[in-house]
ROSE-4610 file (N, C-alpha, C; in Angstrom, 1 decimal, always signed):
// ROSE-4610
residu = [M/M/M/T/T/T/R/R/R/S/S/S/S/S/S/S/S/S/E/E/E/L/L/L/E/E/E/R/R/R/V/V/V/K/K/K/N/N/N/Q/Q/Q/L/L/L/A/A/A/R/R/R/H/H/H/G/G/G/V/V/V/P/P/P/G/G/G/K/K/K/A/A/A/G/G/G/A/A/A/S/S/S/P/P/P/G/G/G/G/G/G/E/E/E/P/P/P/S/S/S/E/E/E/I/I/I/E/E/E/A/A/A/R/R/R/V/V/V/R/R/R/D/D/D/S/S/S/I/I/I/S/S/S/A/A/A/L/L/L/A/A/A/R/R/R/A/A/A/T/T/T/A/A/A/D/D/D/L/L/L/D/D/D/K/K/K/E/E/E/R/R/R/R/R/R/R/R/R/L/L/L/E/E/E/S/S/S/T/T/T/A/A/A/L/L/L/Q/Q/Q/S/S/S/R/R/R/F/F/F/N/N/N/S/S/S/L/L/L/D/D/D/A/A/A/A/A/A/R/R/R/L/L/L/G/G/G/K/K/K/A/A/A/F/F/F/V/V/V/N/N/N/S/S/S/F/F/F/R/R/R/S/S/S/Q/Q/Q/L/L/L/R/R/R/L/L/L/P/P/P/A/A/A/E/E/E/N/N/N/L/L/L/I/I/I/Q/Q/Q/A/A/A/I/I/I/R/R/R/S/S/S/L/L/L/L/L/L/D/D/D/L/L/L/P/P/P/L/L/L/P/P/P/E/E/E/N/N/N/A/A/A/R/R/R/R/R/R/L/L/L/V/V/V/E/E/E/S/S/S/A/A/A/M/M/M/E/E/E/S/S/S/A/A/A/L/L/L/V/V/V/V/V/V/Q/Q/Q/A/A/A/S/S/S/V/V/V/Q/Q/Q/E/E/E/E/E/E/A/A/A/G/G/G/G/G/G/A/A/A/G/G/G/A/A/A/A/A/A/D/D/D/S/S/S/S/S/S/R/R/R/E/E/E/A/A/A/A/A/A]
num = [1/1/1/2/2/2/3/3/3/4/4/4/5/5/5/6/6/6/7/7/7/8/8/8/9/9/9/10/10/10/11/11/11/12/12/12/13/13/13/14/14/14/15/15/15/16/16/16/17/17/17/18/18/18/19/19/19/20/20/20/21/21/21/22/22/22/23/23/23/24/24/24/25/25/25/26/26/26/27/27/27/28/28/28/29/29/29/30/30/30/31/31/31/32/32/32/33/33/33/34/34/34/35/35/35/36/36/36/37/37/37/38/38/38/39/39/39/40/40/40/41/41/41/42/42/42/43/43/43/44/44/44/45/45/45/46/46/46/47/47/47/48/48/48/49/49/49/50/50/50/51/51/51/52/52/52/53/53/53/54/54/54/55/55/55/56/56/56/57/57/57/58/58/58/59/59/59/60/60/60/61/61/61/62/62/62/63/63/63/64/64/64/65/65/65/66/66/66/67/67/67/68/68/68/69/69/69/70/70/70/71/71/71/72/72/72/73/73/73/74/74/74/75/75/75/76/76/76/77/77/77/78/78/78/79/79/79/80/80/80/81/81/81/82/82/82/83/83/83/84/84/84/85/85/85/86/86/86/87/87/87/88/88/88/89/89/89/90/90/90/91/91/91/92/92/92/93/93/93/94/94/94/95/95/95/96/96/96/97/97/97/98/98/98/99/99/99/100/100/100/101/101/101/102/102/102/103/103/103/104/104/104/105/105/105/106/106/106/107/107/107/108/108/108/109/109/109/110/110/110/111/111/111/112/112/112/113/113/113/114/114/114/115/115/115/116/116/116/117/117/117/118/118/118/119/119/119/120/120/120/121/121/121/122/122/122/123/123/123/124/124/124/125/125/125/126/126/126/127/127/127/128/128/128/129/129/129/130/130/130/131/131/131/132/132/132/133/133/133/134/134/134/135/135/135/136/136/136/137/137/137/138/138/138/139/139/139/140/140/140/141/141/141/142/142/142/143/143/143/144/144/144/145/145/145/146/146/146/147/147/147]
x = [+107.1/+105.3/+105.1/+105.1/+104.3/+104.8/+106.8/+107.0/+107.4/+106.7/+106.8/+105.7/+104.5/+102.7/+102.4/+103.8/+104.1/+104.6/+106.1/+106.2/+105.3/+104.9/+103.6/+102.7/+102.4/+101.9/+102.0/+103.5/+104.5/+104.4/+104.3/+104.6/+103.4/+103.1/+100.8/+101.2/+101.3/+100.7/+102.2/+103.3/+104.0/+103.1/+102.8/+102.5/+101.1/+100.2/+99.0/+99.2/+101.1/+101.0/+101.4/+101.8/+103.1/+102.0/+100.7/+99.9/+98.7/+99.3/+99.2/+97.2/+97.4/+95.4/+94.8/+93.7/+92.6/+93.5/+92.3/+92.9/+93.9/+94.9/+95.9/+97.0/+97.1/+97.9/+96.8/+95.4/+94.8/+94.7/+94.0/+93.6/+92.3/+91.4/+90.0/+89.2/+88.9/+88.2/+88.6/+89.0/+89.4/+90.4/+90.9/+91.8/+93.2/+94.1/+95.5/+96.7/+97.0/+97.8/+99.3/+99.7/+100.8/+101.8/+102.2/+103.3/+102.5/+101.6/+101.6/+100.9/+101.6/+101.4/+103.2/+103.6/+105.0/+105.5/+105.2/+105.8/+105.1/+104.0/+103.6/+104.6/+104.6/+105.9/+107.0/+107.7/+109.2/+109.4/+108.0/+107.9/+107.6/+107.1/+106.8/+107.7/+108.7/+110.2/+111.0/+111.1/+112.1/+111.7/+110.7/+110.5/+110.4/+110.4/+110.6/+112.3/+113.2/+114.5/+115.6/+114.6/+115.3/+114.2/+113.3/+113.1/+114.6/+114.6/+115.4/+117.0/+117.6/+118.6/+118.7/+117.8/+117.7/+117.5/+117.2/+117.0/+118.8/+119.2/+120.4/+121.7/+121.3/+122.0/+122.1/+120.7/+119.7/+120.9/+121.4/+121.9/+123.0/+123.1/+125.4/+125.6/+124.8/+124.8/+125.0/+124.1/+124.0/+125.4/+125.5/+126.9/+128.2/+128.0/+129.7/+129.5/+128.2/+128.6/+128.9/+128.3/+128.1/+129.8/+130.7/+131.6/+133.0/+132.4/+133.0/+133.0/+131.7/+131.8/+132.1/+132.6/+133.7/+134.7/+135.4/+136.4/+136.7/+136.2/+136.4/+136.7/+135.6/+135.7/+137.0/+137.0/+138.2/+139.7/+140.0/+141.3/+141.4/+139.7/+139.6/+140.1/+139.9/+140.0/+141.7/+142.0/+143.6/+144.5/+143.7/+144.1/+144.1/+143.4/+143.2/+143.6/+145.0/+145.2/+146.6/+147.2/+148.3/+148.6/+147.8/+147.4/+147.3/+146.9/+147.4/+148.4/+149.3/+150.5/+151.6/+151.1/+151.9/+152.3/+151.4/+150.9/+151.8/+151.7/+152.2/+154.1/+154.7/+156.0/+156.0/+155.3/+156.8/+156.9/+155.3/+156.8/+157.7/+157.3/+158.9/+160.1/+159.9/+161.2/+161.4/+160.7/+160.7/+161.8/+161.4/+162.0/+163.1/+163.5/+164.8/+165.6/+165.5/+165.9/+166.8/+165.3/+166.0/+167.3/+166.9/+167.9/+169.1/+169.1/+170.9/+170.8/+170.4/+170.9/+172.0/+170.9/+172.0/+173.3/+173.0/+174.2/+175.2/+174.8/+176.4/+176.2/+176.1/+176.4/+177.3/+177.1/+178.4/+180.2/+180.4/+182.5/+182.4/+182.5/+182.3/+183.7/+184.5/+184.9/+185.2/+185.6/+185.1/+185.0/+185.4/+184.1/+182.8/+182.4/+181.3/+180.6/+181.4/+180.5/+180.2/+181.0/+181.1/+179.2/+179.3/+178.0/+176.4/+177.1/+176.0/+175.4/+176.5/+175.9/+176.0/+176.0/+175.4/+173.5/+173.4/+172.3/+171.5/+172.0/+171.2/+170.7/+171.5/+171.4/+170.7/+170.5/+169.2/+168.0/+168.5/+166.4/+165.9/+167.2/+165.9/+165.8/+166.4/+165.3/+164.8/+164.6/+162.7/+162.3/+162.6/+161.3/+161.2/+162.1/+162.0/+160.2/+161.3/+160.0/+159.0/+158.5/+157.1/+156.5/+157.7/+156.6/+156.7/+157.8/+157.2/+156.2/+156.4/+154.3/+153.5/+152.6/+152.1/+152.0/+153.2/+153.2/+152.8/+153.0/+152.9/+151.4/+151.3/+149.4/+148.7/+148.9/+147.5/+147.3/+147.8/+148.9/+148.2/+148.5/+148.2/+146.6/+146.1/+144.4/+143.8/+144.5/+143.3/+144.1/+145.3/+144.8/+143.7/+143.7/+142.9/+141.7/+141.0/+139.5/+139.5/+140.5/+140.6/+139.7/+140.6/+140.6/+139.0]
y = [+62.5/+61.9/+60.5/+60.2/+58.9/+58.0/+57.7/+57.1/+56.9/+58.0/+58.5/+57.5/+57.6/+56.9/+55.6/+54.9/+53.6/+52.4/+53.9/+53.0/+53.3/+53.9/+53.9/+52.5/+52.5/+51.2/+49.8/+49.9/+48.7/+48.3/+49.8/+49.8/+48.9/+49.4/+49.0/+47.7/+47.6/+46.1/+45.1/+45.3/+45.0/+45.1/+45.7/+45.6/+45.0/+45.2/+43.8/+41.9/+42.5/+40.6/+40.2/+41.3/+40.7/+41.0/+41.1/+40.8/+42.3/+42.9/+44.1/+45.0/+44.6/+45.0/+46.2/+46.2/+46.8/+46.9/+47.5/+47.5/+48.1/+47.2/+47.2/+48.5/+48.1/+49.2/+50.1/+49.9/+51.4/+51.0/+51.3/+51.0/+50.5/+50.4/+49.7/+50.8/+52.0/+52.9/+54.4/+53.6/+53.8/+54.6/+55.1/+56.3/+55.3/+56.3/+55.8/+55.4/+54.8/+54.4/+55.1/+54.6/+55.7/+55.6/+53.8/+53.9/+54.4/+54.6/+55.0/+56.2/+57.1/+58.2/+58.5/+58.0/+58.3/+58.0/+56.8/+57.1/+57.7/+57.6/+59.4/+60.5/+61.1/+62.3/+62.1/+60.8/+60.4/+60.9/+60.2/+60.5/+61.8/+62.7/+64.1/+64.1/+64.3/+65.0/+64.9/+63.4/+63.4/+63.4/+63.9/+64.7/+66.1/+66.9/+68.3/+68.3/+67.8/+67.2/+67.1/+66.3/+66.4/+67.0/+67.9/+69.2/+70.2/+70.6/+71.6/+71.2/+69.8/+69.3/+69.8/+69.2/+70.1/+71.9/+71.5/+73.6/+74.3/+73.2/+74.0/+73.8/+72.7/+72.4/+73.3/+73.0/+74.5/+75.6/+75.8/+77.2/+77.1/+76.2/+75.8/+75.9/+75.0/+75.2/+76.3/+77.3/+78.6/+79.5/+79.6/+80.7/+79.8/+78.5/+77.9/+78.5/+78.3/+79.0/+80.1/+80.8/+82.5/+82.7/+81.9/+81.9/+81.7/+80.7/+80.6/+81.7/+82.1/+83.4/+84.5/+85.1/+85.9/+85.8/+84.4/+83.7/+84.2/+83.7/+83.6/+85.5/+86.7/+87.7/+88.2/+88.0/+88.6/+87.6/+86.7/+86.6/+87.4/+87.3/+88.1/+89.4/+90.3/+91.4/+91.4/+90.2/+90.5/+90.0/+89.4/+89.2/+90.4/+91.3/+92.5/+93.2/+93.5/+94.3/+94.3/+92.7/+92.0/+92.7/+91.8/+92.1/+94.3/+94.7/+96.4/+97.3/+96.4/+96.8/+96.5/+95.2/+94.9/+95.7/+95.9/+96.7/+97.6/+98.5/+99.4/+100.0/+98.7/+98.4/+98.0/+97.6/+97.3/+98.5/+99.6/+100.8/+101.2/+102.0/+102.0/+101.4/+99.3/+98.9/+99.7/+99.3/+99.1/+100.7/+101.9/+102.9/+103.0/+102.5/+102.2/+101.9/+100.3/+99.8/+100.3/+101.4/+101.9/+103.5/+103.1/+105.1/+103.9/+102.9/+102.2/+101.8/+101.3/+101.4/+102.8/+104.0/+104.8/+105.0/+104.9/+104.9/+104.2/+103.0/+101.6/+102.6/+103.1/+103.6/+104.9/+105.1/+106.6/+105.9/+106.4/+106.0/+106.6/+105.6/+106.0/+104.6/+105.9/+105.0/+103.8/+102.7/+101.1/+100.9/+101.9/+101.6/+102.1/+102.8/+103.5/+102.9/+102.2/+101.2/+99.7/+99.6/+98.1/+98.7/+100.0/+100.1/+100.5/+100.7/+101.1/+99.4/+98.7/+97.6/+96.8/+96.9/+96.0/+96.6/+97.6/+97.8/+97.7/+97.4/+97.2/+95.0/+94.5/+93.5/+92.8/+94.6/+94.4/+94.9/+95.4/+96.6/+95.0/+94.2/+93.0/+91.8/+92.1/+90.8/+91.4/+93.0/+92.9/+93.2/+93.4/+93.3/+92.2/+91.0/+89.3/+89.2/+89.7/+89.3/+90.0/+90.5/+90.9/+90.2/+90.1/+89.2/+87.8/+87.2/+86.7/+85.9/+86.8/+86.7/+87.0/+87.9/+88.4/+86.8/+86.2/+84.6/+83.5/+83.3/+82.7/+82.2/+83.6/+83.6/+82.9/+83.8/+82.8/+81.4/+81.0/+79.7/+79.1/+79.4/+79.1/+78.7/+80.0/+80.0/+79.5/+79.3/+77.6/+76.2/+76.4/+74.6/+74.8/+76.0/+76.3/+75.8/+76.8/+76.9/+75.4/+74.3/+73.4/+72.2/+72.5/+71.0/+71.5]
z = [+80.0/+80.9/+80.5/+79.8/+78.6/+79.4/+79.9/+80.1/+82.0/+82.9/+83.6/+84.4/+83.5/+83.4/+83.2/+82.2/+82.1/+83.5/+83.7/+84.8/+86.4/+86.5/+87.8/+87.4/+86.2/+85.6/+86.1/+85.8/+85.6/+87.9/+88.0/+89.4/+90.6/+90.2/+90.4/+90.2/+88.9/+89.0/+89.4/+90.0/+91.2/+91.8/+92.9/+93.7/+93.8/+93.2/+92.8/+93.0/+92.1/+92.0/+94.1/+94.0/+95.4/+96.7/+96.5/+97.6/+98.4/+97.6/+98.2/+98.9/+99.4/+99.5/+98.7/+97.7/+97.4/+95.9/+95.0/+93.5/+92.6/+92.3/+91.8/+93.0/+93.3/+95.1/+95.7/+95.4/+95.3/+97.3/+98.2/+100.0/+99.5/+100.3/+100.2/+100.1/+100.2/+100.3/+98.3/+97.9/+96.6/+96.6/+97.6/+97.2/+96.9/+96.4/+96.1/+97.6/+97.6/+98.8/+98.7/+99.9/+100.2/+99.6/+98.9/+98.3/+96.7/+95.9/+94.9/+95.5/+95.9/+96.2/+96.1/+97.2/+97.1/+95.5/+94.8/+93.4/+92.4/+92.2/+91.4/+91.9/+93.4/+93.7/+92.8/+93.2/+92.6/+91.2/+90.5/+88.9/+88.6/+89.4/+89.1/+89.6/+90.0/+91.0/+89.8/+89.2/+88.4/+87.1/+86.3/+85.4/+85.6/+86.1/+87.1/+87.0/+87.6/+87.2/+86.0/+85.2/+83.4/+83.2/+83.4/+82.2/+82.7/+84.3/+84.8/+83.8/+84.0/+83.2/+82.1/+80.9/+80.0/+79.4/+80.2/+80.3/+80.5/+81.8/+82.1/+80.7/+80.4/+79.4/+78.4/+77.1/+76.4/+76.7/+78.0/+78.6/+78.6/+78.9/+78.3/+77.2/+76.7/+75.0/+74.4/+74.3/+74.0/+74.5/+76.1/+76.6/+75.5/+75.4/+75.2/+73.3/+72.7/+71.1/+71.4/+72.2/+72.4/+72.8/+73.6/+73.6/+72.5/+72.1/+70.7/+69.5/+69.6/+68.5/+69.2/+69.9/+71.4/+70.4/+70.5/+70.3/+69.1/+68.1/+66.5/+66.3/+66.4/+66.4/+67.2/+67.8/+68.2/+68.0/+67.3/+66.1/+65.2/+64.7/+63.1/+63.8/+64.4/+65.2/+65.3/+65.7/+65.8/+64.5/+64.1/+62.5/+61.8/+61.5/+60.6/+61.1/+62.8/+63.5/+62.6/+62.9/+62.5/+60.9/+60.3/+59.0/+58.4/+59.0/+59.3/+59.6/+60.4/+60.8/+59.9/+59.5/+58.5/+57.4/+56.3/+55.4/+55.8/+56.8/+57.5/+57.3/+57.3/+57.8/+56.3/+55.5/+54.0/+53.6/+53.0/+52.7/+52.9/+54.3/+55.0/+55.2/+55.2/+54.7/+52.9/+52.4/+51.1/+50.7/+51.8/+50.9/+51.5/+53.0/+53.4/+52.9/+51.9/+51.5/+50.6/+49.4/+48.4/+49.1/+50.3/+50.4/+50.8/+51.8/+51.9/+50.7/+49.1/+48.2/+47.4/+47.6/+47.6/+47.6/+49.1/+49.8/+48.9/+48.9/+48.7/+47.3/+46.5/+45.3/+45.6/+46.1/+47.1/+47.2/+46.9/+47.1/+48.5/+49.4/+51.0/+51.7/+53.3/+53.0/+53.7/+53.9/+54.3/+55.3/+56.7/+58.0/+57.7/+56.4/+56.9/+55.5/+55.0/+53.8/+54.7/+55.6/+56.7/+57.5/+57.4/+58.8/+57.4/+56.6/+55.7/+55.5/+54.4/+54.6/+55.4/+56.9/+57.9/+58.3/+58.1/+58.0/+56.6/+55.4/+54.1/+54.5/+55.7/+56.0/+56.7/+58.2/+58.8/+58.5/+57.2/+56.0/+55.8/+55.4/+54.7/+54.8/+56.6/+57.2/+57.9/+57.7/+58.4/+57.4/+55.7/+54.9/+54.6/+55.1/+54.6/+55.2/+56.9/+57.5/+58.0/+57.3/+56.9/+55.6/+54.8/+53.3/+53.7/+54.4/+55.2/+55.9/+57.0/+58.3/+57.1/+56.4/+55.5/+54.8/+53.8/+52.9/+54.3/+55.3/+56.0/+57.3/+57.1/+57.8/+57.0/+55.8/+54.8/+55.1/+54.6/+54.7/+56.0/+57.5/+58.6/+58.7/+57.7/+57.8/+57.1/+56.0/+55.4/+55.8/+56.6/+57.0/+58.3/+58.8/+60.0/+60.0/+58.7/+58.0/+57.5/+56.5/+56.1/+57.3/+58.5/+59.3/+60.3]
């Protein structure tokens, strides 16, 4: 508001210099001139608009911050779900590999042995992907947090 008061004084001085009758832009009766009233109204409207813009900016910042918190919470929940699912898969994958190893220790016909070996390869791929994702997710999280 100090700025608008100084702006008003500046305009008054300009009006007085340009030969507008009256003292500093006032009409002869001592009342503010029409121009002075317009300037005061404009300055007041500008101050209100500035206050409204500041209020809206604060509201938008608050909304953006809340959205960010919600997004981070959703990401944490997603990671927790994936990690839980991954840990639930580890033990069955280990048990499957142990069972397939036991089958490979038995004397089997050639075609059955190939099927069991194929199952072993698939089980090892599943186990590796479960372990790889567990290690890769932690590294990716660390790099994101560092940034």
